[in-house]
matplotlib code that plots the C-alpha trace (Angstrom):
import matplotlib.pyplot as plt

x = [-17.0, -14.0, -11.3, -8.9, -5.7, -5.2, -8.6, -7.1, -5.2, -6.2, -6.4, -6.5, -8.1, -7.2, -9.2, -11.3, -13.7, -16.6, -17.6, -14.1, -14.1, -17.5, -16.6, -13.3, -14.7, -17.5, -15.1, -12.4, -14.8, -16.5, -13.0, -12.6, -10.3, -10.8, -11.2, -10.6, -11.3, -9.9, -10.5, -7.5, -4.1, -5.6, -8.0, -5.1, -2.9, -5.9, -6.6, -3.0, -3.0, -6.0, -5.6, -3.0, -2.7, -1.0, -1.4, -2.5, -4.2, -3.3, -4.6, -2.0, -4.4, -5.6, -6.7, -4.1, -1.2, -0.9, -0.4, 3.3, 4.2, 2.0, 3.8, 7.2, 6.3, 4.7, 7.7, 10.0, 7.9, 7.2, 9.2, 7.0, 3.5, 2.7, 1.8, 0.0, -0.5, -3.7, -3.8, -5.3, -1.9, -0.2, 3.3, 6.6, 8.0, 5.1, 5.6, 9.3, 8.7, 6.1, 8.5, 11.3, 9.3, 8.7, 5.6, 5.7, 3.4, 1.5, -1.9, -3.4, -7.2, -9.4, -8.3, -9.8, -10.7, -9.4, -6.1, -5.9, -6.8, -4.0, -1.5, -2.7, -2.3, 1.2, 2.3, 0.9, 3.0, 6.1, 5.4, 4.6, 8.0, 9.5, 7.8, 8.5, 12.1, 14.2, 16.6, 19.7, 20.8, 21.8, 24.8, 26.5, 29.9, 31.1, 33.9, 34.4, 30.7, 28.3, 24.6, 22.5, 19.2, 17.0, 18.1, 17.9, 21.3, 24.2, 27.6, 30.4, 34.0, 34.7, 31.7, 29.5, 25.7, 24.6, 20.9, 18.9, 15.4, 13.1, 13.4, 17.2, 17.3, 15.1, 17.2, 20.5, 19.3, 18.3, 21.5, 23.6, 21.6, 22.3, 25.8, 27.2, 23.8, 22.1, 18.8, 16.3, 14.0, 11.0, 12.6, 13.8, 10.4, 8.6, 11.0, 10.2, 6.5, 5.2, 4.6, 6.4, 8.4, 7.0, 9.1, 7.6, 8.6, 12.0, 11.8, 14.4, 16.9, 16.6, 17.1, 20.2, 21.6, 21.1, 22.7, 25.7, 26.1, 26.2, 28.4, 30.9, 33.7, 35.3, 38.4, 36.5, 36.6, 33.9, 30.7, 29.9, 26.6, 27.1, 24.5, 24.0, 22.6, 19.2, 19.0, 19.3, 21.9, 24.3, 26.6, 30.1, 32.0, 32.3, 30.0, 30.8, 27.9, 27.9, 25.3, 25.2]
y = [-15.2, -17.6, -17.5, -19.1, -17.0, -18.1, -16.9, -14.7, -17.6, -18.8, -22.6, -24.0, -27.5, -29.5, -32.7, -34.2, -35.9, -33.4, -35.1, -34.4, -30.9, -30.1, -31.7, -29.9, -26.6, -26.7, -27.7, -25.1, -22.3, -22.9, -22.7, -19.2, -19.9, -18.5, -21.6, -21.9, -25.1, -26.8, -30.2, -30.6, -29.0, -26.4, -25.1, -25.2, -22.9, -20.6, -20.2, -19.4, -16.7, -14.9, -15.3, -15.2, -18.7, -19.6, -23.3, -26.0, -29.3, -31.3, -34.7, -36.9, -38.8, -36.1, -36.3, -35.0, -33.6, -35.4, -33.9, -34.8, -32.9, -30.0, -29.9, -30.0, -27.1, -25.0, -25.4, -24.3, -21.2, -20.3, -21.9, -20.3, -21.7, -24.7, -28.0, -30.9, -33.9, -35.9, -39.5, -42.9, -44.4, -45.6, -46.4, -45.0, -44.7, -42.4, -40.4, -39.9, -39.0, -36.4, -34.8, -34.9, -33.0, -30.2, -31.1, -30.1, -32.9, -36.0, -37.2, -40.5, -40.9, -41.4, -38.8, -37.1, -33.5, -32.4, -34.0, -32.3, -29.0, -29.5, -30.2, -27.0, -24.8, -26.2, -25.7, -22.2, -21.3, -22.7, -21.1, -17.8, -17.8, -18.8, -15.8, -13.3, -14.0, -11.2, -8.9, -10.6, -13.6, -16.6, -18.2, -21.3, -22.6, -26.1, -28.2, -25.6, -25.9, -22.9, -23.1, -19.9, -20.5, -17.7, -18.4, -22.1, -22.4, -24.9, -24.2, -26.8, -26.0, -24.7, -22.3, -24.2, -24.6, -28.0, -28.6, -29.8, -31.1, -29.5, -32.5, -32.6, -28.9, -29.2, -32.0, -30.3, -27.0, -28.6, -30.5, -27.4, -25.2, -27.7, -28.9, -31.5, -32.2, -35.5, -34.8, -37.6, -38.8, -37.2, -33.7, -34.4, -35.8, -32.7, -30.5, -32.4, -33.0, -31.5, -34.6, -37.2, -40.1, -43.6, -46.8, -47.7, -44.3, -44.4, -40.9, -39.4, -42.2, -41.9, -38.1, -38.5, -41.1, -38.7, -35.8, -38.0, -38.8, -35.1, -33.9, -36.7, -37.0, -40.2, -39.3, -38.9, -42.1, -40.7, -39.0, -35.4, -36.7, -39.5, -42.0, -42.3, -45.7, -45.8, -42.0, -40.2, -38.2, -35.3, -33.1, -34.1, -31.0, -27.5, -24.8, -21.1, -18.7, -15.5, -12.9, -11.5]
z = [139.1, 138.7, 141.4, 138.9, 138.8, 135.2, 134.1, 131.4, 129.8, 126.4, 125.7, 122.2, 122.2, 119.1, 118.8, 115.9, 118.4, 118.9, 122.1, 123.6, 122.2, 123.8, 127.1, 127.5, 126.2, 128.8, 131.6, 131.0, 130.2, 133.5, 135.2, 133.7, 130.7, 127.2, 125.0, 121.3, 119.3, 116.2, 114.7, 112.5, 111.5, 109.2, 111.8, 114.4, 112.3, 111.6, 115.2, 116.0, 113.3, 114.7, 118.4, 121.2, 122.7, 126.0, 126.0, 123.5, 124.3, 121.3, 120.3, 118.6, 116.3, 114.0, 110.4, 108.0, 109.8, 113.1, 116.6, 116.8, 113.6, 114.7, 118.1, 116.4, 114.1, 116.9, 119.2, 116.4, 115.9, 119.5, 122.4, 125.0, 124.2, 126.5, 124.7, 126.4, 124.1, 124.4, 123.1, 123.6, 123.2, 126.4, 125.3, 126.7, 123.2, 122.1, 125.3, 124.7, 121.0, 122.1, 124.6, 122.0, 119.4, 122.0, 124.0, 127.7, 129.0, 127.9, 129.1, 128.1, 127.4, 129.2, 131.7, 134.8, 133.9, 137.3, 136.7, 133.3, 135.0, 137.5, 134.6, 132.8, 135.8, 136.5, 132.9, 132.7, 135.8, 134.1, 130.7, 132.4, 133.9, 130.6, 128.8, 131.5, 132.3, 133.7, 131.8, 133.1, 131.2, 133.4, 131.8, 133.2, 132.2, 133.0, 131.6, 128.8, 127.8, 128.1, 128.8, 128.3, 130.1, 128.7, 125.2, 125.8, 124.0, 124.6, 123.2, 123.0, 124.0, 120.4, 120.7, 118.3, 119.1, 120.1, 119.5, 122.5, 122.6, 125.2, 127.4, 127.2, 128.0, 131.1, 132.5, 131.8, 133.2, 136.5, 136.8, 136.0, 138.4, 141.2, 140.2, 142.6, 144.1, 143.5, 141.6, 142.0, 139.2, 140.7, 140.4, 136.9, 135.9, 137.3, 135.3, 132.1, 132.3, 135.6, 137.6, 139.6, 138.1, 138.1, 137.8, 134.5, 133.0, 131.2, 129.9, 132.4, 131.7, 128.0, 128.1, 130.4, 128.0, 125.1, 127.0, 127.8, 124.0, 123.3, 126.2, 126.6, 124.1, 123.1, 125.1, 128.4, 130.5, 132.9, 132.0, 133.1, 134.4, 136.9, 138.1, 141.9, 142.2, 143.8, 144.1, 140.7, 138.7, 139.3, 137.3, 138.4, 137.4, 138.8, 137.4, 137.0, 136.9, 135.0, 134.0, 130.5]

ax = plt.figure().add_subplot(projection="3d")
ax.plot(x, y, z, "-o")
ax.set_aspect("equal")
plt.show()
């Protein structure tokens, strides 16, 4: 009997390499997960139509519709399903694009199955909280902006919706929750993809730069998100918390 607390979770493994499919199926089944398999985009959508899925392990290099476009469509349809991209590419640009289209994490082949298992467990904890959020809506207001956390919605001072990618939302949510506090890159990286930051990883800095573009008007001499050299970033304005 598995002692895995996530034993009821369903994983959809999407990879056109049958060896990888077989290996991951055996490993995660042994760990107590219910495993579904797909080799391309058509099989991917068929599985989602007929079964409830908690997390997708999605290869980028698929025949036909690639993993990035599948991740983008899936995230638009269901913001709660966890998505971990699997790829042989090892490029920061690919990683950033993957996170921008809605993936939660990114693992480069070849990978250690135990590391992948740890990523899966971590992400299931996060997506479980995302699915089971409380009835009260946490709403934060800062510098005339409004951030509704459960609805993952940012409104500008005129009340218009401002689209955020998943990565941008996770960074802003952490900064807003801890307004005035310096948040180091490790904490920001864990919020984005579930593991610590490395000096070669520019994802956090890119997401902060994109947030600044959206939040800071041309008439603002200083950014709402300030850099604390050698430490990290912080939200430099007061935040008012309300519950809807």
